[in-house]
Backbone as CSV, one residue per row, in Angstrom:
resi,resn,N_x,N_y,N_z,CA_x,CA_y,CA_z,C_x,C_y,C_z
1,UNK,34.047,19.677,-0.582,32.680,19.542,-0.693,32.092,18.213,-1.298
2,UNK,32.894,17.598,-2.127,32.525,16.353,-2.803,32.458,15.231,-1.553
3,UNK,33.365,15.333,-0.768,33.483,14.421,0.396,32.268,14.443,1.285
4,UNK,31.741,15.697,1.558,30.514,15.866,2.300,29.390,15.273,1.567
5,UNK,29.172,15.517,0.283,28.024,14.986,-0.440,28.115,13.485,-0.602
6,UNK,29.245,12.900,-0.807,29.411,11.446,-0.802,28.969,10.863,0.484
7,UNK,29.578,11.548,1.551,29.240,11.011,2.919,27.679,10.993,3.229
8,UNK,27.153,12.194,2.867,25.625,12.380,3.012,24.776,11.349,2.293
9,UNK,25.233,11.133,0.950,24.609,10.083,0.160,24.710,8.759,0.610
10,UNK,25.833,8.467,1.158,26.072,7.035,1.676,25.228,6.839,3.009
11,UNK,25.151,8.011,3.846,24.431,7.922,5.056,22.790,7.786,4.844
12,UNK,22.403,8.469,3.787,21.091,8.327,3.339,20.665,6.893,2.862
13,UNK,21.528,6.438,2.064,21.465,4.995,1.589,21.310,4.031,2.799
14,UNK,22.180,4.247,3.852,22.166,3.313,5.009,20.869,3.464,5.723
15,UNK,20.304,4.725,5.923,19.095,4.877,6.574,17.936,4.297,5.718
16,UNK,17.971,4.475,4.340,16.856,3.839,3.530,16.968,2.211,3.728
17,UNK,18.077,1.769,3.791,18.236,0.267,3.801,17.643,-0.197,5.247
18,UNK,17.922,0.523,6.222,17.487,0.152,7.533,15.986,0.241,7.616
19,UNK,15.459,1.335,7.106,14.015,1.657,7.129,13.253,0.515,6.349
20,UNK,13.850,-0.021,5.192,13.194,-1.013,4.248,13.244,-2.303,5.167
21,UNK,14.202,-2.546,5.906,14.301,-3.724,6.681,13.306,-3.710,7.796
22,UNK,13.018,-2.485,8.393,12.047,-2.394,9.502,10.711,-2.646,8.808
23,UNK,10.430,-2.164,7.691,9.202,-2.380,6.939,8.865,-3.751,6.547
24,UNK,9.879,-4.441,6.153,9.811,-5.898,5.863,9.489,-6.657,7.038
25,UNK,10.062,-6.380,8.165,9.848,-7.080,9.608,8.307,-6.739,9.866
26,UNK,7.816,-5.484,9.755,6.529,-5.166,10.137,5.554,-5.947,9.249
27,UNK,5.831,-6.006,7.980,4.740,-6.682,7.076,4.675,-8.189,7.416
28,UNK,5.774,-8.725,7.996,5.767,-10.126,8.399,4.726,-10.538,9.339
29,UNK,4.340,-9.560,10.205,3.438,-9.623,11.326,1.941,-9.174,10.979
30,UNK,1.863,-8.552,9.749,0.570,-7.909,9.282,-0.313,-9.125,8.669
31,UNK,-1.575,-9.251,9.400,-2.591,-10.131,8.786,-3.689,-9.330,8.335
32,UNK,-3.765,-9.291,7.017,-4.905,-8.512,6.402,-6.260,-9.026,6.924
33,UNK,-7.243,-8.212,7.124,-8.695,-8.708,7.399,-9.473,-8.157,6.282
34,UNK,-10.479,-9.097,5.927,-11.276,-8.706,4.820,-12.209,-7.704,5.039
35,UNK,-12.463,-6.848,4.059,-13.412,-5.747,4.289,-15.023,-6.398,4.433
36,UNK,-15.762,-5.934,5.163,-17.124,-6.313,5.204,-17.841,-6.200,3.826
37,UNK,-18.566,-7.130,3.333,-19.246,-7.043,1.990,-20.629,-6.253,2.350
38,UNK,-20.946,-5.353,1.571,-22.117,-4.623,1.659,-23.331,-5.572,1.343
39,UNK,-24.494,-5.372,1.859,-25.621,-6.004,1.444,-26.037,-5.705,0.145
40,UNK,-26.386,-6.860,-0.643,-26.653,-6.526,-2.082,-28.127,-5.811,-2.280
41,UNK,-28.034,-4.702,-2.747,-29.301,-3.910,-2.835,-30.009,-4.208,-4.185
42,UNK,-31.248,-4.093,-4.107,-31.916,-4.340,-5.496,-31.914,-2.927,-6.189
43,UNK,-31.584,-3.056,-7.532,-31.616,-1.747,-8.277,-33.121,-1.313,-8.613
44,UNK,-33.190,-0.040,-8.688,-34.510,0.514,-8.907,-34.873,0.144,-10.345
45,UNK,-36.317,0.203,-10.670,-36.830,-0.124,-12.027,-36.245,0.758,-13.019
46,UNK,-35.715,0.230,-14.272,-35.235,0.894,-15.256,-33.745,1.277,-15.041
47,UNK,-33.250,0.779,-14.021,-31.659,0.942,-13.760,-31.003,-0.199,-13.849
48,UNK,-29.965,-0.313,-14.656,-29.168,-1.676,-14.799,-27.721,-1.209,-14.209
49,UNK,-27.268,-1.788,-13.268,-25.775,-1.590,-12.839,-24.831,-1.741,-14.050
50,UNK,-23.842,-1.239,-14.184,-22.790,-1.444,-15.216,-22.328,-2.864,-15.564
51,UNK,-22.276,-3.594,-14.246,-21.732,-4.971,-14.286,-22.897,-5.933,-14.843
52,UNK,-24.048,-5.609,-14.821,-25.154,-6.313,-15.323,-25.700,-5.806,-16.810
53,UNK,-25.140,-4.754,-17.089,-25.677,-4.092,-18.465,-25.114,-4.875,-19.612
54,UNK,-24.017,-5.458,-19.615,-23.469,-6.306,-20.772,-24.209,-7.467,-20.795
């Protein structure tokens, strides 16, 4: 039984290492695109956004 568990654990580690290598290669080709910035809206009277309140 211990031999089966050891073999399964080793196989799982090999699969994880292969998956990690695939992910690293995929990220090498990924070029992030910036998100579009929303149009700045005018706040209503009496309302101050939290970043302007301080």
